[in-house]
N, C-alpha and C positions, 0 to 999 in steps of 0.2 A: 461636204454633203454627208448626211447621216448614214451610218453603216446599216444596210438593210438587206432583206432577202424577199423575193417574190414567190409565193406558193399558189399554184393554180390547179384547179380541177378542170381539165379540158372537156370533161363529159357533163359538167353541170349545165343546167338548162340555158341560161343566158349566154354563157361562154360558147357553148356549142352552136347556138343560133346566131349570135352577133359577133363572135370573136372576143379575144381577151384584151382588156384595157392594159393589164400589166405587161403582156407580151409587147404591146406597142410602146409602153413607157420604157421598157428595158432597152430598147434600141437607142434611146437618147441618154439614159442614165448609167448604162453598163452595170446595172444591178443584177446579181445572180438570180436566175429563174429556174424553178423546179416544177415540172408538170407531174402531178400526182396521179399517174395512170400506169400501173396501179399504185396503191398506197404502201406497197411493201417496203419502200425505202424511206418511209417517213421518220422512223426512229433515227436513222443515220443522218438525215437532214437536220433533225432537231439537235442531235449531238454536235454537228458542225456549227449550227447557229450559236450554241453556247460557247464552243471552243473559239469561235471567231469574235465573240463579244458583240453579237448582233444587237443593235438598238431597236430596230423596227422590223416587225414581221408583217408583210402584206399578205392577206388571204383573199383569193377570189374564188367564190363558189357558193353553194347553198348552205343551209343550216347543218346538214350532215357533214359537209366538208369542214365547216367552222368547228363543229363539235369534236370531230376526230383530231384536228390539229391542236386545238387548245388542250384537249385531254392529254395528248402526247407531251406537250410542254410542261403541263402540271405534273405528270407522272415521272418526268425525267429526274434521275437521281443526281443532283448537283447542288452545290452551295452558291452557285453563281446567281445573280439577280435575273429575274424573268425579263424578257424584252417587252416592249410595248407593241400593241397590235393595231393594224389598220384593216378594216373589213370592207370589201367591195362586194355588193350583192351579185350573185351569179346563179342562184337557184330559182325555184318556182315560188317559194313562199318568203324566204329571206327575213324571217322573224327577228333574228338577232341583229342583222345589219340595219334593220329599220330603227332599232334603238340606239346603237352605238357605231354604226357604219357610216361610210361616205355616201352622201346623197348624190344621185346622178353622176357617178364617177366618170372621169375622163383623164386623158394623159396629162393635161395641165394641172389638174388637182393632185394627181399622184406625184408629179415632179415638185409641186409646191410643198407637199408633206415631207419629201425627201430633203428639202432645204432646212438645215438646222436653225436658220434664223427666222423662218416663217411662223406666223401666228397659228397656233393649233389649239383645238378644244380637246381636253382630256376628260374622259369619264372613267371613274373607278367602279368596277362591278365584279362581284364574286360570281363564280359559276356554281351550279347545283351539282354536288357530288352524289353519285349513286354507287354504293358499295355492297357487294355480296359475294360469297364464296371467295375466290381470288381476284374477282373483277373490281375495277374502279373506273367508272365512267364519269365524265364531267360535261355538262351542257347547260341548257337554259330552261327547257320545258319538258317535264317528265309526266307521263300519264299512264294510267291503268284503266282497265274496263272498257267503257264505250269508245273512248277516243282512239286507242290502238285499233279497235275493230273498225271504227269509222275511217281511220287513216288507210287501212287496207282497202276499204270500199272506195275511198277517194282515188287511190292510185289505180284501182282496177276499173272503176266505172266512170269517174269524172274526168281524170286526166286523159283517158282514151278518147273522150269527146272533144279534145282540144281546149278544154277549160283548165286554167292553172292559176296559181297564186291565190290572191284574196277571193277571186270569183269561184275558185274550186272549193274554198272553205265555206263560202256562203251557200253554194249549191248543195254541199253535203249536209249542212245544218238544216236547210229547208226540207230536204228529203227525209231526214231523221225525225224532225219535229212534226211535220205535217203529212208525211207519207203514211199509208196504211198497209204496206206490203210486208214481205218477209224480212227485208233489210232492217226496218225499224224494230221489229221484234227481236231479231238477232242482236243488234247493236245495243238495245236497251234492256236486255235480260240481266238480272242481278247475278253477280259471281261472288264466291266466298273470299273474304279478306278480313284480317285482323290488323288494325292500325293502332300502334302505341304512340301516343302523342300528348305532350303537355300534361303528363301525369295521369292520363286516362287511357282506357282501352276500348276502342270501337270495334265491335265484333259482328255487326249486321252485314248481311250480304250487300255488296256495294254495286252501284251502277258506274260510278266514275270517281277517280281521284286525279287531281291536277296539282302539280307543284312547280314552282319557278323561283328565280331570284330577280326576275324582271319587274318593272313597275306596272306593266300592262302587257296585254297580248295584241294580236292583230285586230284590225278593223275596229279599234277603240274598245275592245273587250277587256274587262278587268274583273274576273270572277274570284277575287280575293279580298276579303274584308275583315279578316281576323285581327284582333288586337295583339299587341306584343311587339318586342323589339327585334325578334329573330329575323335573319335574312332569308330563311326558308319559308316561303308562303305555300300553304297547302289548303285545298278545298276538296271536300268529300261529299258525295251524294249516296246515301244508303238506298237499298232496294225498298220498294213499298212506299216511297214518298208520295205525298198527295199533291194535287193541283200541279201536275208536272210541267205542262207547257207554260202556264202562267209564271211558275217559279223559275223556269229556264230563262225567260226574258228578264226577270228580276235579277237572276244570278249573273247575267252577262252585262248588267249596267256598269257604267264607269265608276259609280260611287253608290254605296248603300246607306240609306237612312236607318236610324235605330228601329223604326217600325218594320222596314224591309228585312233587317237582320233577324228580328224576332220571328217574322213569318217564315223566313227561309229555314231557321233552326227548327221551328215547329213541324215543318214539312220534310225534314230529312236532309237539308243542305247545311253543312257546317264548314267553317274556315278558321285557320290559325296562322300566326306568324311566329315561328319557333327557331331554335338553334339546330335541333335534330329531331328526327322521327324515325320510327322503325315500322315496317310493314311486313306482313306474312301473306304472300300472294304468289300463286303458281301460274297465273295467266300471262297473257302477252304484255310486254313492257315497251314503251316507245319513248325515246329521248331525242328531241329535236327532229322528229320525223323519221328516225331510224329505229328499227326493231332491235332490242337487246336480247341476249340469251335468256330464256326463262329459267326459273329456279324454284326449288322448294325450301331454300334457306332464307333466313331473315334478310331483308333489304334495308340498309341504313341510308337515310337522307341527311345531308349536311351541306354547309356552304364552304367553298374553297377560299383561299386567300384572294383578296380583290386583285383583278387584273386591270391594266391601264389600256384603254382604247382611245385612239387618236383619230380625229376627223377635222 
């Protein structure tokens, strides 16, 4: 059987509500289990995983849990090879697990993945590195401007109504796009930013910047159409753009025609695929649904080494 470890966030939405699949699987497989409540011992767990030459790391939790654990493995100072990862959705949105995680996980699937001889699907995917001051964070979806503000709104106003996951995202989008209240005005107000990317400097007040290494986002959204070979996808909406609602729907399409790209650029929507980018922004930052410390220093975006995800 493959040498593995189970990492669980017992406070994540699905685990708290339905119980842990990994806890149940551990009773049969005798795999070491660590409940990350709190996360204070994560660095020690990561060190032990490398020392024990762990081959598979199972993670059960939401996007924030996945982001925190993968960041810890990438940041660990060692020459040892990284393990492979298995993601079990355990949060409300589970954006990352929808791409590279186990679909409808159960004990049988976990035990099968532990079997060294079983057929497995492997996906190679880099993470998005966010570096500033002495911080280095790694994740999959980074945003500034309207989305962090909308994230806070979603947690405070939508989740409290018992709406979560994809439904919460839809509800927030509808309120922002079609509402006429204070929330829309606050969320869509331009904020100062300088974005240095692909040899140019974008200095307009911005409404939103999104960046990812994923092929698409939730509910079929793919607001990235920039040309280039870089793993870092970035889309930017400047303040004062025209035909906002019409362009937002165009912006969120799964694929853009050349005509749509030209119309988006004309009205303040731009997109790139690059190796690195630098932004100067002191407002709220969100990575995989988790708020990062704000800064007045330059923020550098790049891609990590590709990680292996098994399902």
